[in-house]
C-alpha positions in Angstrom: 28.1 15.9 -17.6 29.0 19.1 -19.4 32.6 17.9 -19.6 31.5 14.9 -21.6 30.3 17.0 -24.5 32.9 19.8 -24.4 35.5 17.3 -25.6 33.8 17.3 -29.0 35.8 19.3 -31.5 35.0 21.4 -34.5 36.2 20.2 -37.9 35.8 21.0 -41.6 34.8 24.6 -40.9 31.8 23.9 -38.7 30.6 27.1 -37.1 31.2 27.4 -33.4 27.7 28.6 -33.0 26.3 25.3 -34.4 28.4 23.2 -32.1 27.3 25.2 -29.1 23.7 24.8 -30.1 24.1 21.1 -30.5 25.8 20.9 -27.1 23.1 23.0 -25.4 20.2 21.1 -26.9 21.6 17.6 -26.2 22.5 18.4 -22.6 19.6 20.6 -21.5 17.1 17.8 -21.1 19.6 15.7 -19.1 20.5 18.6 -16.8 16.8 19.6 -16.2 15.8 16.0 -15.5 18.6 15.4 -13.0 18.0 18.7 -11.4 14.3 17.9 -11.1 15.0 14.7 -9.3 17.6 16.3 -7.0 15.6 19.5 -6.3 12.0 18.4 -7.0 11.6 20.9 -9.8 9.9 18.7 -12.4 6.6 20.7 -12.8 4.3 17.8 -13.6 5.9 15.6 -10.9 5.8 18.0 -8.0 2.5 19.7 -8.9 0.8 16.3 -8.8 1.6 16.1 -5.1 0.3 19.6 -4.3 -3.2 18.6 -3.5 -5.6 18.8 -0.6 -6.2 15.0 -0.5 -3.4 12.6 0.5 -1.5 11.2 -2.5 1.6 9.8 -0.7 0.4 6.4 -1.8 1.1 7.4 -5.4 4.7 8.5 -4.7 6.4 5.2 -5.4 4.6 4.7 -8.7 5.2 8.3 -9.8 8.9 8.0 -9.0 9.2 4.7 -11.0 7.3 6.3 -13.9 9.6 9.3 -13.8 12.7 7.1 -14.0 11.3 4.9 -16.7 10.3 7.9 -18.8 14.0 9.0 -18.8 15.5 5.6 -19.4 13.1 5.1 -22.3 15.0 7.8 -24.2 17.9 5.4 -24.8 17.1 2.0 -23.3 15.4 -0.7 -25.5 11.8 -1.4 -24.7 12.6 -5.1 -24.3 15.0 -4.3 -21.4 12.5 -2.0 -19.7 9.5 -4.3 -20.0 11.5 -7.4 -18.9 13.0 -5.8 -15.8 11.0 -6.4 -12.6 13.1 -3.7 -11.0 14.0 -0.7 -13.0 17.2 -0.2 -11.0 18.4 -3.6 -12.0 18.8 -2.8 -15.7 22.5 -2.9 -16.6 23.0 0.4 -18.5 26.6 -0.7 -19.4 25.4 -3.7 -21.4 25.2 -2.6 -25.1 22.4 -5.1 -25.7 20.1 -3.0 -23.5 20.9 0.3 -25.2 19.6 1.7 -28.5 21.9 2.7 -31.3 22.8 6.4 -30.8 20.8 7.4 -33.9 17.7 6.1 -32.1 18.2 8.1 -28.9 15.4 10.5 -28.1 16.8 14.1 -28.2 15.2 17.5 -28.9 14.1 18.2 -32.4 16.4 21.3 -32.6 19.4 19.2 -31.7 18.5 16.5 -34.1 18.1 19.0 -37.0 21.5 20.5 -36.3 23.1 17.1 -36.0 21.9 16.1 -39.5 23.7 19.1 -41.0 27.1 18.1 -39.6 29.8 16.0 -41.2 29.8 12.3 -40.4 32.9 12.3 -38.1 31.5 15.1 -36.0 28.1 13.4 -35.7 29.8 10.2 -34.6 31.9 12.0 -32.0 28.9 13.8 -30.6 26.7 10.6 -30.5 29.4 8.7 -28.6 29.6 11.4 -26.0 25.8 11.6 -25.9 25.6 7.9 -25.2 28.1 8.3 -22.4 26.1 11.1 -20.9 22.8 9.3 -21.0 24.3 6.2 -19.4 26.0 8.1 -16.6 22.9 10.1 -15.8 20.7 7.0 -15.9 23.1 5.1 -13.6 23.1 8.1 -11.2 19.3 8.1 -11.0 19.2 4.4 -10.5 21.4 4.7 -7.5 19.8 7.9 -6.0 16.1 7.6 -6.6 14.3 5.8 -3.7 12.2 3.6 -6.0 12.9 0.6 -3.8 12.1 2.3 -0.6 10.1 -0.2 1.5 7.9 2.4 3.3 6.9 4.0 0.0 6.0 0.6 -1.3 3.8 0.0 1.8 2.1 3.3 1.2 1.3 2.3 -2.4 -0.8 -0.7 -1.3 -3.0 1.6 0.9 -4.8 2.4 -2.4 -8.2 0.6 -2.2 -7.7 -1.0 -5.6 -4.7 -2.9 -4.2 -6.7 -4.4 -1.4 -7.3 -7.9 -2.7 -3.8 -8.7 -3.7 -0.9 -10.8 -2.4 1.3 -7.7 -2.6 -1.0 -5.8 -0.3 -1.0 -8.6 2.3 2.8 -8.9 2.1 3.6 -5.2 2.3 1.0 -4.3 4.9 2.4 -7.1 7.0 5.7 -5.3 7.1 4.4 -2.2 8.9 5.4 -3.5 12.4 9.0 -4.2 11.3 9.5 -1.2 9.0 7.9 1.5 11.2 7.2 2.2 14.8 3.4 2.5 14.2 2.7 -0.8 16.0 3.9 -1.7 19.5 6.7 -4.2 19.4 5.1 -6.9 21.5 4.2 -10.3 20.1 0.4 -10.1 21.0 0.0 -6.7 19.3 1.9 -7.7 16.2 -0.1 -11.0 15.9 -3.3 -9.0 16.2 -2.1 -6.6 13.5 -1.3 -9.5 11.1 -4.7 -11.0 11.6 -6.3 -7.6 10.8 -4.2 -7.4 7.6 -5.4 -10.9 6.6 -9.0 -10.1 7.2 -8.7 -6.7 5.4 -7.3 -8.3 2.2 -10.2 -10.8 1.9 -13.1 -8.9 3.4 -15.8 -8.2 0.9 -16.6 -4.7 2.3 -14.1 -3.5 4.9 -15.0 0.2 4.3 -18.3 2.0 4.0 -16.8 4.0 1.1 -16.5 2.7 -2.5 -13.2 1.6 -3.9 -13.1 4.6 -6.3 -13.3 7.1 -3.5 -10.3 9.1 -2.5 -7.9 7.1 -0.3 -8.5 9.2 2.8 -12.3 8.8 2.4 -11.8 5.0 2.0 -9.8 4.7 5.1 -12.1 7.0 7.0 -14.8 4.5 6.2 -12.9 1.4 7.3 -14.3 -0.1 10.5 -12.2 0.9 13.4 -13.9 -1.7 15.5 -12.7 -4.5 13.2 -9.4 -3.0 12.1 -8.2 -0.7 14.9 -4.5 -1.2 14.5 -4.4 -1.3 10.7 -6.7 1.8 10.5 -4.4 3.8 12.8 -1.3 2.8 11.0 -2.8 3.6 7.6 -4.0 7.0 8.6 -0.6 7.8 10.1 1.1 6.9 6.8 -1.3 8.8 4.7 -0.8 12.0 6.8 2.9 12.2 5.7 3.7 15.5 4.1 4.1 15.3 0.3 3.8 19.0 -0.8 2.1 22.3 -0.1 -1.3 23.1 -1.6 -1.1 25.9 -4.2 -3.8 28.5 -3.9 -5.2 30.6 -6.7 -2.9 33.0 -8.4 0.0 32.6 -6.0 1.0 29.2 -7.4 4.3 30.3 -8.8 5.5 32.0 -5.6 4.5 29.0 -3.5 6.2 26.6 -5.9 9.3 28.7 -5.6 9.2 28.6 -1.8 8.9 24.9 -1.8 11.3 23.9 -4.5 14.2 26.1 -3.4 14.6 24.5 0.0 12.0 21.8 0.3 12.0 22.3 4.1 9.0 22.6 6.5 10.3 26.1 7.4 9.7 27.2 3.7 6.3 25.7 3.8 5.5 27.4 7.0 6.6 30.8 5.6 4.5 30.2 2.5 1.5 29.3 4.6 1.8 32.5 6.7 1.8 34.5 3.4 -1.5 32.8 2.5 0.2 30.8 -0.4 -0.4 27.3 0.8 -2.7 25.3 3.0 -1.6 22.5 5.2 -3.1 19.1 5.1 -5.8 18.6 7.7 -4.3 16.7 10.6 -5.9 13.4 11.5 -7.1 13.9 15.0 -7.9 10.3 15.7 -6.5 9.0 19.0 -4.0 6.2 18.5 -5.6 2.8 18.8 -4.5 0.5 21.6 -1.1 -0.9 20.6 -0.2 2.1 18.4 2.9 4.2 19.3 2.7 8.0 19.2 4.8 9.3 16.3 5.2 12.7 14.8 4.0 12.6 11.1 
């Protein structure tokens, strides 16, 4: 991406310092954003998942929100709101993209841009447009916003229970995971449990505004044994270390540099993180054993 801007040339005595400042300001947000997605270094994004309670059911929505926040810097609101799938927006279509003067860039870059001659501003804006489009296209291709398992996790939220989307996605658990035994009787029982769960007035002893693990802990295992076991297994998926006290920065560094279980284990041994409590429920009849 840096190569896109470096082709801009100085003219009419523009100070090299000013050009470098414009280049740095225009590209810094793009570099940080792409780096945050590739290395999980966006502070608000990653810290949201460093909690004691499970929040894996929010991962799909947060990823979509993160991508939309970036695209909104240069994509027209009409294109964003009309798209049912954010990855389907054609960023090469000029009708979907703002004029370069309406792109959201840093205040410092915008101030410096206004001081430059017209032909220099035009050259930089054209390169800026190319950079935004290339970065947006890259993120559309790489971010797993259409991942089926993450979509399934999203409907584990109690507020999604009485929806067609919940019935459809929960019904895909046997085919998308190995959490339900692959025999017809067990799969049929699972689908009946899903149907009952989505229309039942009170499937859980917990309220719908309770944390998701409390909600599923209160769902009747007598009435929904297969669905309960599958939901708890999905909610136990690792989504980030818990940051403790003053050692937050160190722990965040351990996690974001590698993002591996080994790094988390090292941080835990140093007292910097806590692991999620494991769900020690025995698998229901018809549930396969699977490492979370």
